[in-house]
DRENDO-1510 file (C-alpha; in Angstrom, 1 decimal, always signed):
<recs>
REC; n; res; u; v; w
REC; 1; MET; -16.5; +20.7; +8.3 .
REC; 2; ALA; -17.9; +17.4; +9.8 .
REC; 3; GLN; -19.2; +16.3; +6.4 .
REC; 4; GLY; -15.9; +17.4; +4.8 .
REC; 5; LEU; -13.9; +15.3; +7.2 .
REC; 6; LYS; -16.1; +12.3; +6.8 .
REC; 7; ALA; -15.9; +12.5; +3.0 .
REC; 8; LEU; -12.1; +13.1; +3.1 .
REC; 9; LEU; -11.5; +10.0; +5.2 .
REC; 10; SER; -13.9; +7.9; +3.1 .
REC; 11; THR; -11.9; +8.9; +0.0 .
REC; 12; LEU; -8.6; +8.1; +1.6 .
REC; 13; ARG; -9.9; +4.8; +3.0 .
REC; 14; GLN; -10.9; +3.6; -0.4 .
REC; 15; SER; -7.7; +4.8; -2.2 .
REC; 16; ARG; -5.9; +2.3; -4.3 .
REC; 17; ALA; -2.6; +2.9; -2.5 .
REC; 18; LEU; -4.1; +2.1; +0.9 .
REC; 19; THR; -6.2; -0.9; -0.2 .
REC; 20; ALA; -3.1; -2.3; -1.8 .
REC; 21; LYS; -1.6; -2.6; +1.7 .
REC; 22; GLN; -4.4; -5.0; +2.6 .
REC; 23; ASP; -2.9; -7.4; -0.1 .
REC; 24; ILE; +0.0; -7.8; +2.3 .
REC; 25; ALA; -2.2; -9.9; +4.6 .
REC; 26; ALA; -2.4; -12.6; +2.0 .
REC; 27; VAL; +1.4; -12.8; +2.0 .
REC; 28; ALA; +1.5; -12.7; +5.8 .
REC; 29; ALA; -0.8; -15.7; +5.9 .
REC; 30; LEU; +1.8; -17.7; +3.9 .
REC; 31; LEU; +4.5; -16.9; +6.4 .
REC; 32; PRO; +3.3; -18.3; +9.7 .
REC; 33; GLN; +6.7; -17.9; +11.2 .
REC; 34; ALA; +6.4; -14.1; +10.9 .
REC; 35; ASN; +7.7; -12.2; +13.9 .
REC; 36; THR; +8.5; -15.3; +15.9 .
REC; 37; THR; +12.3; -14.9; +15.2 .
REC; 38; ALA; +14.7; -12.1; +15.8 .
REC; 39; ILE; +13.9; -10.6; +12.4 .
REC; 40; ARG; +10.4; -9.1; +12.5 .
REC; 41; LEU; +8.5; -9.0; +9.3 .
REC; 42; GLY; +6.4; -5.9; +8.3 .
REC; 43; ASP; +9.0; -3.2; +8.8 .
REC; 44; ASP; +10.5; -0.8; +6.3 .
REC; 45; CYS; +13.6; -3.1; +6.1 .
REC; 46; ALA; +14.6; -6.5; +7.4 .
REC; 47; ALA; +16.8; -5.8; +10.4 .
REC; 48; ILE; +19.3; -8.6; +10.7 .
REC; 49; PRO; +21.3; -8.8; +13.9 .
REC; 50; ASP; +25.0; -8.2; +13.1 .
REC; 51; GLY; +27.5; -7.9; +15.9 .
REC; 52; ASP; +26.8; -4.6; +17.8 .
REC; 53; GLY; +24.2; -3.5; +15.3 .
REC; 54; TYR; +22.0; -4.6; +12.4 .
REC; 55; LEU; +22.3; -5.1; +8.7 .
REC; 56; LEU; +19.3; -3.6; +6.9 .
REC; 57; LEU; +17.9; -5.1; +3.7 .
REC; 58; ALA; +15.0; -3.7; +1.7 .
REC; 59; SER; +13.8; -3.5; -1.9 .
REC; 60; GLU; +11.3; -1.6; -4.0 .
REC; 61; GLY; +9.6; -2.4; -7.4 .
REC; 62; PHE; +8.3; +0.0; -10.0 .
REC; 63; GLN; +5.6; -0.8; -12.5 .
REC; 64; ASP; +5.7; -0.6; -16.3 .
REC; 65; SER; +3.4; +2.4; -16.5 .
REC; 66; PHE; +5.7; +4.5; -14.3 .
REC; 67; VAL; +9.0; +3.3; -15.7 .
REC; 68; ARG; +7.7; +3.9; -19.3 .
REC; 69; ALA; +6.4; +7.4; -18.5 .
REC; 70; MET; +9.3; +8.6; -16.4 .
REC; 71; PRO; +12.3; +6.3; -17.0 .
REC; 72; TRP; +15.0; +8.6; -15.6 .
REC; 73; PHE; +12.9; +9.6; -12.5 .
REC; 74; ALA; +12.0; +5.9; -12.0 .
REC; 75; GLY; +15.7; +5.1; -11.8 .
REC; 76; TYR; +16.3; +8.0; -9.5 .
REC; 77; CYS; +13.4; +6.9; -7.2 .
REC; 78; GLY; +14.9; +3.4; -7.1 .
REC; 79; VAL; +17.8; +4.7; -4.9 .
REC; 80; MET; +15.9; +7.6; -3.3 .
REC; 81; VAL; +13.0; +5.6; -1.8 .
REC; 82; ASN; +15.3; +2.8; -0.7 .
REC; 83; ALA; +17.7; +5.2; +1.1 .
REC; 84; SER; +14.6; +6.6; +2.8 .
REC; 85; ASP; +13.7; +3.2; +4.1 .
REC; 86; ILE; +17.1; +2.7; +5.5 .
REC; 87; ALA; +17.0; +6.0; +7.3 .
REC; 88; ALA; +13.5; +5.3; +8.6 .
REC; 89; MET; +15.0; +2.4; +10.6 .
REC; 90; GLY; +17.9; +4.4; +12.0 .
REC; 91; GLY; +20.4; +3.2; +9.4 .
REC; 92; ARG; +22.8; +4.4; +6.8 .
REC; 93; PRO; +22.9; +3.0; +3.2 .
REC; 94; ILE; +25.8; +0.9; +2.1 .
REC; 95; ALA; +25.1; -0.3; -1.5 .
REC; 96; VAL; +22.3; -1.0; -4.0 .
REC; 97; VAL; +21.7; -3.6; -6.7 .
REC; 98; ASP; +19.0; -3.4; -9.4 .
REC; 99; ALA; +17.1; -5.5; -11.9 .
REC; 100; VAL; +16.0; -3.7; -15.1 .
REC; 101; TRP; +13.7; -5.1; -17.7 .
REC; 102; SER; +13.2; -3.1; -20.9 .
REC; 103; GLU; +12.2; -3.4; -24.5 .
REC; 104; THR; +15.2; -1.6; -25.8 .
REC; 105; SER; +18.7; -0.6; -24.7 .
REC; 106; GLU; +17.8; +3.0; -25.0 .
REC; 107; ALA; +15.0; +2.6; -22.5 .
REC; 108; ALA; +17.3; +0.8; -20.1 .
REC; 109; ALA; +19.9; +3.5; -20.4 .
REC; 110; LEU; +17.5; +6.2; -19.2 .
REC; 111; VAL; +16.5; +4.1; -16.2 .
REC; 112; VAL; +20.1; +3.3; -15.3 .
REC; 113; ARG; +21.2; +6.9; -15.8 .
REC; 114; GLY; +18.6; +8.0; -13.2 .
REC; 115; LEU; +19.7; +5.2; -10.9 .
REC; 116; GLN; +23.3; +6.3; -11.1 .
REC; 117; ASP; +22.5; +9.9; -10.7 .
REC; 118; ALA; +20.7; +9.2; -7.5 .
REC; 119; ALA; +23.5; +6.9; -6.3 .
REC; 120; SER; +25.9; +9.7; -6.7 .
REC; 121; THR; +23.5; +12.2; -5.1 .
REC; 122; TYR; +23.0; +10.0; -2.0 .
REC; 123; GLY; +26.5; +8.6; -1.9 .
REC; 124; VAL; +25.4; +4.9; -2.3 .
REC; 125; PRO; +27.2; +2.8; -4.9 .
REC; 126; VAL; +25.5; +0.6; -7.4 .
REC; 127; VAL; +27.4; -2.7; -7.0 .
REC; 128; GLY; +25.5; -5.1; -9.3 .
REC; 129; GLY; +22.2; -6.4; -10.5 .
REC; 130; HIS; +20.4; -8.0; -13.5 .
REC; 131; THR; +19.5; -6.6; -16.9 .
REC; 132; ASN; +17.1; -7.8; -19.6 .
REC; 133; MET; +16.8; -5.5; -22.7 .
REC; 134; ARG; +14.7; -8.0; -24.7 .
REC; 135; SER; +11.6; -7.8; -22.4 .
REC; 136; THR; +8.0; -7.2; -23.3 .
REC; 137; HIS; +7.7; -4.6; -20.5 .
REC; 138; ASN; +9.7; -1.9; -18.8 .
REC; 139; SER; +10.1; -2.5; -15.1 .
REC; 140; LEU; +12.6; -1.9; -12.3 .
REC; 141; SER; +13.4; -3.4; -9.0 .
REC; 142; VAL; +16.1; -2.1; -6.6 .
REC; 143; ALA; +17.4; -3.6; -3.4 .
REC; 144; ILE; +19.5; -1.8; -0.8 .
REC; 145; LEU; +21.8; -2.8; +2.0 .
REC; 146; GLY; +22.4; -0.6; +5.0 .
REC; 147; ARG; +23.5; -0.8; +8.6 .
REC; 148; ALA; +22.2; +0.6; +11.9 .
REC; 149; ARG; +23.7; +0.8; +15.3 .
REC; 150; ARG; +20.3; +1.3; +17.0 .
REC; 151; LEU; +17.0; +0.7; +15.4 .
REC; 152; LEU; +13.9; +2.8; +14.7 .
REC; 153; THR; +11.1; +0.2; +14.1 .
REC; 154; SER; +7.4; -0.1; +13.3 .
REC; 155; PHE; +6.9; -2.2; +16.4 .
REC; 156; ASP; +8.1; +0.0; +19.2 .
REC; 157; ALA; +5.6; +2.9; +19.4 .
REC; 158; GLN; +4.1; +3.1; +22.9 .
REC; 159; PRO; +0.8; +4.6; +24.2 .
REC; 160; GLY; +1.4; +8.0; +25.7 .
REC; 161; GLU; +4.1; +8.9; +23.1 .
REC; 162; VAL; +3.8; +11.9; +20.8 .
REC; 163; LEU; +3.4; +11.4; +17.1 .
REC; 164; ILE; +5.7; +13.6; +15.0 .
REC; 165; ALA; +5.6; +14.3; +11.2 .
REC; 166; ALA; +8.8; +15.6; +9.5 .
REC; 167; ILE; +8.4; +16.5; +5.8 .
REC; 168; ASP; +10.6; +18.5; +3.4 .
REC; 169; LEU; +8.1; +21.0; +1.9 .
REC; 170; ARG; +10.7; +22.5; -0.6 .
REC; 171; GLY; +9.5; +20.4; -3.5 .
REC; 172; HIS; +7.1; +20.1; -6.4 .
REC; 173; TRP; +4.6; +17.6; -7.8 .
REC; 174; HIS; +5.3; +15.1; -10.5 .
REC; 175; ASP; +1.9; +15.1; -12.2 .
REC; 176; PRO; +0.0; +13.0; -12.8 .
REC; 177; HIS; +1.6; +11.0; -10.1 .
REC; 178; PRO; +1.2; +11.8; -6.4 .
REC; 179; PHE; +5.0; +12.3; -5.9 .
REC; 180; TRP; +6.2; +15.3; -3.9 .
REC; 181; ASP; +9.8; +15.6; -5.0 .
REC; 182; ALA; +12.1; +17.7; -2.9 .
REC; 183; SER; +15.2; +15.8; -4.1 .
REC; 184; SER; +15.8; +15.4; -7.8 .
REC; 185; ALA; +16.2; +19.1; -8.6 .
REC; 186; LEU; +19.3; +19.0; -6.4 .
REC; 187; CYS; +20.9; +16.2; -8.3 .
REC; 188; GLY; +24.2; +17.3; -9.8 .
REC; 189; THR; +24.4; +20.5; -7.7 .
REC; 190; GLU; +26.4; +21.5; -4.7 .
REC; 191; GLU; +23.2; +21.4; -2.7 .
REC; 192; SER; +22.9; +17.6; -3.1 .
REC; 193; ALA; +25.1; +17.2; +0.0 .
REC; 194; ARG; +22.2; +18.6; +1.9 .
REC; 195; LEU; +20.1; +15.5; +1.1 .
REC; 196; ARG; +22.6; +13.2; +2.7 .
REC; 197; GLY; +22.7; +15.4; +5.8 .
REC; 198; ASP; +18.9; +15.4; +6.0 .
REC; 199; LEU; +18.8; +11.6; +6.0 .
REC; 200; GLU; +21.5; +11.6; +8.8 .
REC; 201; VAL; +19.0; +13.1; +11.2 .
REC; 202; LEU; +17.2; +9.8; +11.6 .
REC; 203; PRO; +20.1; +7.5; +12.6 .
REC; 204; ARG; +21.3; +10.2; +15.0 .
REC; 205; LEU; +17.9; +10.3; +16.7 .
REC; 206; ALA; +18.1; +6.6; +17.1 .
REC; 207; GLU; +21.6; +6.5; +18.4 .
REC; 208; ASP; +20.8; +9.3; +20.9 .
REC; 209; GLY; +17.8; +7.4; +22.2 .
REC; 210; LEU; +15.4; +10.1; +21.4 .
REC; 211; SER; +13.0; +7.9; +19.4 .
REC; 212; HIS; +12.5; +4.2; +19.0 .
REC; 213; ALA; +9.7; +4.0; +16.3 .
REC; 214; ALA; +9.4; +5.5; +12.9 .
REC; 215; LYS; +8.3; +4.9; +9.3 .
REC; 216; ASP; +8.8; +6.8; +6.1 .
REC; 217; ILE; +5.6; +8.1; +4.5 .
REC; 218; SER; +4.8; +5.7; +1.7 .
REC; 219; MET; +2.4; +5.5; -1.2 .
REC; 220; ALA; -0.3; +5.0; +1.4 .
REC; 221; GLY; +0.0; +8.6; +2.5 .
REC; 222; LEU; +0.5; +10.0; +5.9 .
REC; 223; LEU; -2.6; +8.5; +7.5 .
REC; 224; GLY; -2.0; +5.1; +5.8 .
REC; 225; THR; +1.6; +5.1; +7.1 .
REC; 226; ALA; +0.5; +6.0; +10.6 .
REC; 227; LEU; -2.0; +3.2; +10.4 .
REC; 228; MET; +0.7; +0.7; +9.5 .
REC; 229; LEU; +2.8; +1.9; +12.4 .
REC; 230; ALA; -0.1; +1.6; +14.8 .
REC; 231; GLU; -1.0; -1.9; +13.6 .
REC; 232; CYS; +2.6; -3.2; +13.9 .
REC; 233; SER; +2.9; -1.6; +17.4 .
REC; 234; GLY; -0.5; -2.8; +18.6 .
REC; 235; ILE; -1.6; +0.7; +19.5 .
REC; 236; GLY; -4.0; +3.5; +18.4 .
REC; 237; MET; -3.4; +7.1; +17.5 .
REC; 238; ASN; -5.1; +10.4; +17.5 .
REC; 239; ILE; -4.0; +12.8; +14.7 .
REC; 240; THR; -4.9; +16.5; +14.3 .
REC; 241; LEU; -4.8; +17.3; +10.6 .
REC; 242; ASP; -4.4; +21.1; +11.2 .
REC; 243; SER; -0.9; +20.3; +12.7 .
REC; 244; VAL; +0.4; +18.3; +9.7 .
REC; 245; PRO; +3.1; +20.2; +7.9 .
REC; 246; ARG; +1.7; +21.1; +4.4 .
REC; 247; PRO; +2.8; +23.3; +1.5 .
REC; 248; ASP; +0.8; +26.5; +1.1 .
REC; 249; GLY; -2.1; +26.1; -1.3 .
REC; 250; VAL; -2.1; +22.3; -1.4 .
REC; 251; PRO; -5.6; +20.8; -0.7 .
REC; 252; MET; -5.7; +18.5; +2.3 .
REC; 253; GLU; -6.9; +15.5; +0.3 .
REC; 254; ARG; -4.1; +15.8; -2.2 .
REC; 255; TRP; -1.5; +16.2; +0.5 .
REC; 256; LEU; -2.7; +13.2; +2.6 .
REC; 257; SER; -2.4; +11.2; -0.6 .
REC; 258; ALA; +1.1; +12.4; -1.4 .
REC; 259; PHE; +4.3; +10.3; -1.4 .
REC; 260; PRO; +7.0; +12.7; -0.3 .
REC; 261; SER; +10.7; +12.2; -1.2 .
REC; 262; TYR; +11.5; +13.1; +2.4 .
REC; 263; GLY; +8.7; +12.4; +4.8 .
REC; 264; TYR; +8.7; +10.5; +8.1 .
REC; 265; ILE; +6.4; +9.9; +11.1 .
REC; 266; LEU; +8.0; +8.9; +14.4 .
REC; 267; THR; +7.1; +8.7; +18.0 .
REC; 268; ALA; +8.8; +10.0; +21.1 .
REC; 269; GLN; +8.3; +10.5; +24.8 .
REC; 270; PRO; +7.0; +14.0; +25.5 .
REC; 271; GLU; +10.3; +15.2; +27.1 .
REC; 272; ASN; +12.1; +14.5; +23.8 .
REC; 273; VAL; +9.8; +16.1; +21.3 .
REC; 274; SER; +11.3; +19.6; +21.4 .
REC; 275; GLU; +14.8; +18.3; +20.7 .
REC; 276; ILE; +13.5; +16.2; +17.8 .
REC; 277; LEU; +11.6; +19.0; +16.2 .
REC; 278; ASN; +14.7; +21.3; +16.6 .
REC; 279; ARG; +16.9; +18.8; +14.8 .
REC; 280; PHE; +14.7; +18.6; +11.8 .
REC; 281; GLN; +13.9; +22.3; +11.7 .
REC; 282; GLU; +17.6; +23.3; +11.9 .
REC; 283; ARG; +17.9; +21.6; +8.5 .
REC; 284; GLY; +14.9; +23.4; +7.0 .
REC; 285; ILE; +12.6; +20.3; +7.4 .
REC; 286; ALA; +9.1; +21.1; +8.5 .
REC; 287; ALA; +8.4; +19.1; +11.7 .
REC; 288; GLN; +5.4; +19.2; +14.0 .
REC; 289; ALA; +3.8; +17.2; +16.7 .
REC; 290; ILE; +0.6; +15.9; +15.0 .
REC; 291; GLY; -1.0; +13.6; +17.6 .
REC; 292; GLN; -0.7; +11.1; +20.4 .
REC; 293; CYS; -0.3; +7.3; +20.6 .
REC; 294; THR; -3.2; +5.6; +22.5 .
REC; 295; THR; -4.3; +2.2; +23.6 .
REC; 296; THR; -7.4; +2.1; +21.4 .
REC; 297; GLU; -6.1; +0.3; +18.3 .
REC; 298; ARG; -8.0; +3.0; +16.3 .
REC; 299; LEU; -6.8; +5.8; +14.2 .
REC; 300; ASP; -8.9; +8.8; +15.1 .
REC; 301; VAL; -8.6; +12.0; +13.2 .
REC; 302; ARG; -9.5; +15.6; +14.1 .
REC; 303; TRP; -9.9; +18.5; +11.6 .
REC; 304; GLY; -11.0; +21.8; +13.0 .
REC; 305; ASP; -13.8; +21.1; +15.5 .
REC; 306; ASP; -14.7; +17.7; +14.0 .
REC; 307; ALA; -13.5; +14.2; +14.7 .
REC; 308; GLU; -13.9; +10.9; +13.0 .
REC; 309; THR; -12.5; +7.4; +13.2 .
REC; 310; PHE; -10.4; +6.7; +10.1 .
REC; 311; TRP; -9.8; +3.0; +10.9 .
REC; 312; ASP; -10.5; +0.5; +13.7 .
REC; 313; LEU; -7.9; -2.2; +13.6 .
REC; 314; THR; -9.8; -4.3; +16.1 .
REC; 315; GLN; -12.5; -4.7; +13.4 .
REC; 316; THR; -10.5; -4.6; +10.2 .
REC; 317; PRO; -6.8; -5.4; +10.2 .
REC; 318; LEU; -4.7; -3.8; +7.5 .
REC; 319; MET; -1.5; -5.7; +6.7 .
REC; 320; GLY; -1.8; -8.6; +9.0 .
REC; 321; TRP; +1.4; -7.9; +10.9 .
REC; 322; GLY; +0.8; -7.5; +14.6 .
REC; 323; ALA; +2.8; -6.4; +17.6 .
</recs>
């Protein structure tokens, strides 16, 4: 399997989704004040100190090709992925605003309908935004406001902690895109309340002091997301692929490239791991310890009996945000 692991990691390393994260470094270079203030840049949300907690502010953008091909689902994702970012930082969503560009009012209506359906599903009101229905393209941007009492961040993973992955496997693919959707099928059903309860696991973990660091699994996939967490925290990680929760029959390469509707990695002290796993598993979320945080500043991966280095941050930074 050694050659298989080497080839797998090479493919993932060169993926468009991961290499796009390196573009962030160009933006980081333009913001020399990054992480010298109370608001650290590079996290899933901007965490703004606010009384006894934090306001959380985040946004997502969706390209013309996706919005044109799946307008309702693009609108739905506008709320879903932003709510996930809020939860990843230990928060609860408050409200969203959107900006829609479309060629026709009919195209805009499909996007906004998806947005509103997700807003109802996740209990997050749409409170305003911007609309242009005379555009030359179809695009969507959604921003979200939330609040956290205690934070989960990308900057507080510590060597010696256990790395945990929690993913809802009760989903399906949205071909040809790499989206693993365990959410939209519940929209408009009595089961949609479960989605809100599933997100609630993350802020409760933060408030109970069981974890201090987390990220939601992004377009960069599980390894890319782990790498971003490691870079921000200034640590390394060892990950065992055989331990990663994965649907039956899904090839490893495809799964490690997936963007799940509900997928998180988080770190914890060893004595807290069992409680964290139980909380996810009680809600039907597949959760497993998949590795260890180290001091190496490398992401090392094991699959079966073989091991390879996926990325060495001391040689090649990814985003340019450091601990």
